[in-house]
C-alpha positions as CSV (number, residue, x, y, z in Angstrom):
1,M,-10.6,-11.3,-22.1
2,A,-12.5,-13.2,-24.7
3,L,-15.5,-11.9,-26.4
4,T,-17.8,-14.0,-24.1
5,G,-15.8,-13.5,-21.0
6,A,-12.8,-15.1,-19.2
7,R,-11.8,-16.9,-16.0
8,Y,-8.6,-16.2,-14.1
9,V,-7.7,-19.1,-11.8
10,G,-5.0,-19.3,-9.1
11,T,-4.3,-21.5,-6.1
12,F,-3.1,-20.4,-2.7
13,Q,-2.0,-23.1,-0.3
14,G,-4.7,-25.5,-1.4
15,H,-7.4,-22.9,-2.0
16,T,-8.8,-22.1,-5.4
17,I,-9.3,-18.4,-6.2
18,E,-11.1,-17.3,-9.3
19,L,-12.0,-14.0,-11.1
20,V,-14.8,-14.7,-13.5
21,R,-16.2,-12.2,-16.1
22,N,-19.3,-13.2,-18.1
23,N,-19.9,-10.7,-20.9
24,W,-23.3,-12.2,-21.8
25,V,-24.9,-11.3,-18.5
26,K,-22.4,-8.5,-17.7
27,T,-21.1,-9.7,-14.4
28,L,-17.7,-10.0,-12.6
29,K,-17.3,-12.4,-9.7
30,L,-14.6,-13.3,-7.2
31,L,-14.9,-16.9,-6.0
32,I,-12.9,-18.6,-3.2
33,D,-13.1,-22.4,-3.2
34,G,-16.1,-22.2,-5.5
35,R,-18.1,-19.8,-3.3
36,E,-18.9,-16.3,-4.5
37,V,-17.5,-13.7,-2.0
38,A,-17.9,-10.6,-4.1
39,G,-19.5,-9.6,-7.4
40,T,-20.8,-6.7,-9.5
41,T,-22.2,-5.8,-12.8
42,C,-20.0,-4.5,-15.6
43,H,-21.8,-3.2,-18.7
44,L,-18.7,-1.6,-20.1
45,P,-15.0,-2.4,-19.5
46,R,-13.8,-0.3,-16.6
47,R,-11.4,-0.6,-13.7
48,I,-13.1,-2.8,-11.1
49,T,-11.8,-4.0,-7.7
50,L,-13.4,-6.8,-5.8
51,T,-12.3,-7.8,-2.3
52,G,-12.9,-10.9,-0.2
53,T,-11.5,-12.8,2.8
54,L,-9.8,-16.2,2.8
55,D,-9.8,-18.1,6.1
56,H,-6.6,-20.2,6.2
57,D,-5.1,-21.9,9.3
58,G,-7.1,-19.6,11.6
59,R,-6.0,-16.5,9.9
60,R,-8.1,-14.2,7.7
61,L,-6.3,-13.1,4.6
62,E,-7.4,-10.3,2.3
63,V,-8.0,-11.3,-1.3
64,V,-8.1,-8.4,-3.9
65,A,-9.0,-9.1,-7.5
66,R,-8.8,-6.4,-10.2
67,S,-10.2,-6.2,-13.7
68,V,-8.2,-3.6,-15.7
69,P,-9.3,-2.5,-19.2
70,R,-6.6,-2.9,-21.9
71,Y,-8.4,-2.3,-25.2
72,L,-11.8,-1.2,-26.4
73,L,-13.7,-4.4,-25.3
74,W,-11.0,-6.4,-23.5
75,A,-9.7,-6.4,-19.9
76,T,-7.1,-8.4,-17.9
77,G,-7.5,-9.8,-14.4
78,T,-5.1,-9.9,-11.4
79,I,-5.5,-11.5,-8.0
80,E,-3.5,-10.7,-4.8
81,V,-3.6,-12.5,-1.5
82,D,-2.4,-10.3,1.5
83,G,-0.7,-7.9,-1.0
84,E,1.3,-10.7,-2.8
85,A,0.4,-11.3,-6.5
86,L,-1.0,-14.7,-7.2
87,P,0.0,-16.4,-10.4
88,V,-3.1,-17.0,-12.4
89,T,-4.0,-18.9,-15.5
90,K,-6.5,-17.5,-18.0
91,T,-9.1,-19.9,-19.3
92,R,-12.1,-19.9,-21.6
């Protein structure tokens, strides 16, 4: 992730799912369609898992986002929907 943070964005059948790290205010958030569904503080890079629920066509799908430390101050993010990895694009 960049020094100031990063945003991982993916789409699932018309829904936007984001994992957003802000290093200035030390937060990590999971957003589904622009609405925060899970979040935590993260003062140092560490393995963090956030979970949420996506309502799609009358079904509730589990969304799992992970932030995994890679180097001293950097981490990478992944997102899964019902156990399937979602292709994400890193921005910022």
